[in-house]
N, C-alpha and C positions, 0 to 999 in steps of 0.2 A: 504494500500500500504506500503510494507516494505521498509526500507532504513534508512540510517543514517540521523538523523535530521540536518537540516542546522544550522550553527553557526550564531547567529545574529551579524551583523556588529556593531562595537563599534564606538562611535563618536570620532573624532580626538582629541588628547590631546591638551590642551591649551599650548601656548608657554611658555616654562620654561627657567630659566636662562641658563641651559646647551645648549638649542637650539637657544638662542638669540645671536645677534652679540656680538663679544668679546668686542668691544668698543661701548657701547650703547650710544644713544643720551645724556643721563644724564651724562655719563663719559666725552663725548666730551664737554658738556657744562661746567663741572667743570674744564677741562683742559684750555679752552679759558678764563674762569674767572680767573684762576691762572696766565695765561700769561698776562692778562690785569692788574691784581694786581701787578705783578712783573715789568711790564713796567712803570706804574705810580710810584711805589715805587722807582725804579732806577732813574727816572727823578728827584724826590724830593731829593734823596740821592746826586745826582750831584749838585743840586742847593744849598743845605745847607752843604753838606759834604766837598766840595772843599774849601769854605771860612773858615770853621771850621778847616780843616787840615792845611791850610796856617797859620791861627792864632795860632794854637797850636805849630807849628814849630818855630814861630818867637817871641811869647810873652815871657816876663820875669816876668809876674805876679806870685806871690808866690802861688796863689791858682790854677794855671794852672794844676799842677799834679792831683788835685782833679777833675777838669773838665775832664781831659784825662782818669782818672780812671772810672768816671761815664759813659763816652762814651764807654769804653771797657767792662763795666760790663756785658752786655748780652752774652759775650763769655763764661763766667763761671757760670752765674746765671741760675737756672732752668727756662725753658720757662714758666712753669705754674706760677712761682712767678711773672714774668713780666706781664703775662696775668691777674693775680689776681689784681695787683695794677692798671693796666690800666682799668680793669673792674670797679673798685671802682671809678677811676677818671672819667670814662665815664658815671657813674650813673646820671640819671636826678634829683636825690635828692640833689645834691650839685655841685658847680663849679668844673671843667669847663663843665661837662656834662649838667648841668642845663642851662648854657649860650648857648650851642649849641642847646638844645631843644627849648629855647625861640627864637633863631634866625631862625631856620629852621622848627620847629614844629615836629621834629623826633629825636629819641634818637641816640646817637653815638654807643652804644653797639648793636650788632647784625645787623650792617649795613656795607655796603661796604666801606664807608668813615672811619668807625672805624677800619676796617681791614687795610686800607692804613696807618693810623696813627700808629697802632701797628706794622706794618711791617717795617716802617721807624725806629722806636725805636729799634726794634730787629735786623735789618740788618745794623744799622749805623756803628758799629765798623768794619764790614767786608768790608766797602767801605772806611771809614776814614783812617784806618791804611795803606792800599795800597796807598791812596792819599798822606799821609805824606811821605812815603818812596819814592814815585815818585818825589814829589816836592823837597825833600832833595837831590835827585840825580842830580839835575841840577847844573852845575858849577856856583858858586857865581860870577865869573868874568864876565859871560855873563849878569847877572842881573845888576851888577854894571855898565857895559857898557851902558845898556839901561837907567839907571838913570842918568848917566853922560851926555847922549845926551838930557836930559831935559824931559824925559817921566815921567808922574805921576806914583805913586806906583800902582794905579789901572790898568793903561795902561801896565805897565811892567808885572803885574801879568797875565792879560788877553791876551796880544799880544805876550808875550815872555815866561813867566814861564810855563803857561799851555800848549802851543804848544810843548815846549821842553820835557814836562813830559807826553805827551799824551799816550804813551804805558802803563805806570803804572796807569794812570787815567782810561784808558779803561779796564785794568785788574780789578781795584777796582769796576767799574760799572758792569762788567760781574760777578764778585764774589757776589756783592749785589743782582743781578738778580737771580743768581743760588740759593743763600741762601733763597730768598723769595719763590722760587719754593718748597723748602723742609720744609717750616714751618708747624708745626702741633700744638704744645701745645699752643702757643700764639693765633693763629687764632681760635682754638677750644674754648678757654676761652672767647675770644672777640665776635666771630661771630656765634659759634655753627655750625649748618649744615642746613642752609636755602637754598634750591635749587635755583640756579640762582642769589643768592645774596651773600652768605658767604660760600657755600659748595665748597671749593677749592679742588685741586687734592689730597692732602694728606688725607683729611677727606673723600673724595669719595672712595679712596682706602681702608681706614679703614672700611668704611661702607660695601664695597663689601666683605671683609674678614669676618666681623661680620655676614653677611648674608649667609656665606658659598658659595659664588659665586667665586670659585677658578679660573675657566678659565678666567673670566673677570678680576679678580685681577691680575693674571699672565700677561695678555696682557697689562693692564694699568701700572703695575709696570715696565714692560719692556720698555714701551714708555717713562716713566719718567726717567728710567735709561739711555736711549740713549740721551735724552735731556740734562740731568745733565752731562753726560760724555763729550758731545760736548762742553758744556759751560766751564767745567774745563780744557779741552784740549786747548780751546781758551786762557784761563788765563795763562796756562803753556807756550804756544808759545809766548804770549806777554811778559811775564817775561823773558824768555830766550833771546828774541831779545833785550830787554832793557839792560840785562847784557852784 
């Protein structure tokens, strides 16, 4: 029987990066991990950064400029340098890394806790410097009035100074949050790329580009761009209202 032979049907192609969702579950996981890291880091920055900013504003200790310079050092120091020295400090071979291992049974390096500590160090000046400017912007006469009424220094600071400087403090917290979102060098040195533990958004984006998954990289980068723009817009509006 003559005729054209039938073409055998081909099996369906496996799902490829080009056909998969632009924001895969792994990318969503890294985004939520980053938001969690930024939230915890921002809370710690508020707890330690506000008292530190207040102390730097008021102290007359001659070594205070050295402390202020150390706080500001991450602004100009390469992130990999900070990451390297923190990695050495987190090593279980010597303190304080060995203390943490003896206490918890787990190393600080390549852990979420290590990421939080590293992020606090790296983002500290981006919160402390706005805190200092906001606290300095409060009229001294108002603080003097509070002290004249018999309030303790701690009460004046918490019940008067901080509320009057809240816009600048909120701007510092927002800036610290945004800066944590964009970390790459420090978190890569400390945490690597452990899915669900240390693979934050910036590292996930780098991995997508390295794997040539450009559609996913475009979508994820655009998501991070929108989040970062919204955060910086918030900082700008707070600062303009404070002025």
